[in-house]
N, C-alpha and C positions, 0 to 999 in steps of 0.2 A: 423502478427496477433496482434491486440492491446489487452490490458487487458480487462477482463470481468468486467462489471459494476455489483456491488452488491447493495442491498437495505436492509432495515430493514427486509423485508420478506424473503430474501435469505441469509442473513449474517450468520445465524447459520450453514446452510448446506454448504455454499461455503467457510467459514472461520473457524468457531469454530469446526466443525465436520470433516473438511478436513484432508486427510492424508498428511503428509509432512509439508513443510514450506510454509506459505502464507504471502505475503507482501500486506498490504492494504494501498492504497494511498488515504488519506482523502483530498478532493479538493473541489473547487467551480468554477463555470463558470466564475465569475467576477475576479478571482485571476490570475494575470499575471504570478507570479512565478510558480503557479500550472500548467499553460499551458506550461511553459518552461520545467518543469521537466517531464511532462507526456510522451513525446516521448523517453526520456532517460530510464524511467522505462519500457516502452514497449520493448525497445532494450534489457535491462537486462533480462526481462522475457523471451524473445525469445531465447537469447543466453544461458540462464541457465534454460531452461524449465524443465530439468530433476531434478533440485535441488530446485527451488523456483517458486511459482506461484504468479503472480501479478494481483491484482484486484483493482478496483477503487470504492470509495464511495463518492457520492456528499453530502457534509455536509448540504447544503441548503435543499435538498430533504429528508434527513434522520437525522433530528436534534436530535432525541432520542439517536441514536448511537453516534453521535458527542459528546453529553453530557456525555453519559455513559463512553466513553473512554477519557474524559477530553481533547477534541480537542479545544484548545484556540488560536492556531496559525496554519495557513496552508501555504504551503503544510506540512502535517504531514504524516509520513509513520510509520506504526507499523507492526512488524514482529510477526506472530503468529505461535506457534507450540503446538499441542495438546490442542487447545482452549485457550492457555494463551499467553499474550503479552510477548515476550522475548527480544524485542529491539524496541526503538523508535528513529526515525530520524526526526528532525524538520528543515524545510527550504529547498529551492531549492539549489542544488549543481550540479557541473559538474559531468559527468559520472565517471571519475576516483575516485572522492571523494565518490560518492555513492557506487561504487564497493568496495572501501576500507571499508566503514561502514558495508557493507554486506558480507565481505570476509569470515567470519566464516560460513555463510550459503551457499556460492557459491563454497567452496572448495570441 
């Protein structure tokens, strides 16, 4: 199962008001590194579905949110808990590096 797409219309309910931990993958269609990291995030989301939920936000389709969360480089991943950003990860990384970055949320 791949990650849920969120938009400006669904962001509050899916991310800010969600129970537990949500990782938002800020990406764009034209971004090669975004396409490389996407299946890795899908895997992490599936393997740790009890601990973290992965959603994707297309920055080209949702520029207001990209601006609000100061997305200046993609791929950018932000981890939310209780409506607040608790961690930011910038750039495509292999799965072991992403899992290391997310270890505190996956434990």
